N, C-alpha and C positions, 0 to 999 in steps of 0.2 A: 599496412589500412588504418583507418583512424578507428578511435576506438569509440564505442556506443554505449549508451544507457538507454534500458528499456525499463518500462513502467507499466504496473497495472494497480489495481486496485479490488482490494478484499477484506470483507469483515471477520473478525479475528477465527471466529468458527473454519473458516478455509485455510488456516495459516500454514496446518499440517500440508495442503496443497499445494499450498505458495511454495514452502520448503522443498516439494517435491521437484517440482518448474524450475526453480531458484538452482537448486544443483544439477537438475540437465543443462541449464542455461549456461551455467560455469564451464560444467564437463566442455559444452563444444565450444565454446566461445571464451576462452580462458583469458583473463584479463580484464572483461567488458563489466560493464556494472549496471544492477539491477537495484530500482526502487519500488519499493510498495507503499501504497497510502491505506495505511488501514483506517476502513469507514467507519468506524467506531472507536468505542472508549477501549484502552487497554485492560484494565480489570485484573484478573488471574491470566490472562495471556500473556505475559511478559514475556519478549523474546529475548533470545540468550545472546551474549554477546558474539558471539561463533555462528551468527545467522548470515546461512549464505546470499543476504540481501541485504539494501540499505532500508529504514522504518522511517516514514513520514507519518506521522499520527495526526490525526484529527485535530488536536487542540495543538500543533504548530500551524496548520495551514489555516483553522478561526483565528489564530493570533493575526493574521496578514489579513483575509477575508471575512469579518467576524457575520456578514447576512450569512454566511452557511448555516451555521445553526438554526437560524430560523428556516431555511430549507430541508435539514434534519428531521424538524417533527413534521412534513408534509408527506415524507415519503417512508414508503416501508424501507428495509435492506439494500434489497438489491436496486429498488428505482434511484435509492439516492446514491449507489455505488457508480450508476450509468451518470444522475446529475452531476458529480464528481470529474470525470471527465475532461470536459471541458480545463475545467481549475488545474488539474495534473499537465 
């Protein structure tokens, strides 16, 4: 079976829920990859190297798509996560 990559978008306050989801995904789909786009700045929520997912930060995304910084200022946290969906 071909390897899959699943993606999700979350703000740092949801990282504990993302960890649970990623561990469950890894349990049921060993060897497959989960990528999380963090929809805000890391700050003190720095992930550890043994996280069960690969992290894509907003800074990394904005390097490629600087217009996203403008969009970020127009939306609240949830709306911004939805706005990022087509970009991911």
